[in-house]
C-alpha positions in Angstrom: -41.3 -8.4 6.2 -40.7 -10.5 3.1 -37.8 -13.0 2.9 -36.2 -10.9 0.1 -35.7 -8.0 2.5 -34.6 -10.0 5.6 -30.9 -9.0 6.2 -30.5 -12.2 8.4 -31.6 -14.6 5.7 -28.7 -16.8 4.4 -27.3 -15.6 1.1 -28.3 -17.6 -1.9 -24.7 -16.9 -3.3 -22.8 -19.0 -0.7 -20.6 -17.8 2.1 -20.6 -14.2 3.3 -17.6 -12.0 2.5 -14.7 -12.2 4.9 -14.8 -10.1 8.0 -13.9 -6.4 7.4 -12.2 -6.1 10.8 -9.0 -4.1 10.9 -5.8 -5.9 10.3 -3.9 -6.5 13.5 -0.6 -8.0 12.2 2.1 -5.3 12.0 5.4 -5.4 10.2 8.5 -3.3 10.4 9.9 -1.5 7.3 12.5 1.2 6.8 11.9 4.2 4.6 14.9 6.4 3.9 16.6 5.1 7.1 13.5 5.7 9.3 12.0 2.6 10.8 8.2 2.4 10.6 5.5 0.0 11.6 2.7 -0.7 9.1 -0.2 -3.2 8.8 0.5 -6.4 6.9 -0.6 -6.2 3.3 0.0 -2.5 3.0 1.5 -1.3 -0.3 4.7 0.6 -0.2 2.9 3.6 -1.8 0.3 3.5 1.0 3.1 3.2 3.7 4.8 6.3 2.2 1.5 8.3 2.2 0.5 7.1 5.7 3.8 8.3 7.1 3.8 11.7 5.4 6.2 10.8 2.6 4.0 11.0 -0.5 6.8 12.0 -2.9 8.6 8.9 -4.0 11.0 10.4 -6.6 12.0 13.5 -8.5 11.3 14.3 -12.1 14.1 15.3 -14.5 13.3 18.9 -13.6 13.5 18.2 -9.9 9.8 18.3 -9.2 8.5 15.9 -6.5 6.5 13.0 -7.9 4.2 10.6 -6.1 1.8 7.7 -6.8 -0.8 8.9 -9.2 -2.8 6.0 -10.7 -2.3 3.4 -7.9 -2.4 0.6 -10.4 1.1 0.5 -12.0 0.4 2.4 -15.2 1.9 5.8 -14.6 5.2 4.7 -13.0 5.3 7.9 -10.8 5.8 5.9 -7.6 9.1 4.3 -8.5 11.4 3.6 -5.5 14.4 1.5 -4.7 13.4 -1.6 -2.6 16.1 -3.7 -1.0 18.7 -2.1 -3.3 16.7 -2.8 -6.5 15.9 0.4 -8.4 12.7 1.4 -10.2 10.3 -0.8 -8.3 6.6 0.4 -8.4 5.6 1.2 -4.8 1.9 0.9 -5.7 2.3 -2.7 -6.8 4.6 -3.9 -4.0 3.3 -5.1 -0.7 5.3 -4.4 2.5 7.0 -7.3 4.2 8.9 -7.5 7.4 12.4 -6.0 7.1 11.7 -4.2 3.7 14.1 -1.3 3.0 12.7 1.5 0.8 14.7 4.3 -0.6 13.0 7.3 -2.2 14.7 10.0 -4.3 13.8 12.5 -1.5 
């Protein structure tokens, strides 16, 4: 086998990427009064989806709206976080004690 194909050869680009092991640190958040436990560094939009609450708000016609683009462009994932309205859930990381209110 040539050196170019050897998977155990040290990378010429420096250190290998960080380990891809699952995150073990968990934090507690509250969504619409329900306490939840999520992995550290989870976005609020992901926490909503993971716990079956994809809809973050209602449109002016009452239609349920959820995160669409996941990068802060569409603004469909707006929620209230710690009493502050219109925060983008897809751009906000969960932290311990975070309180999220959706428009249910």
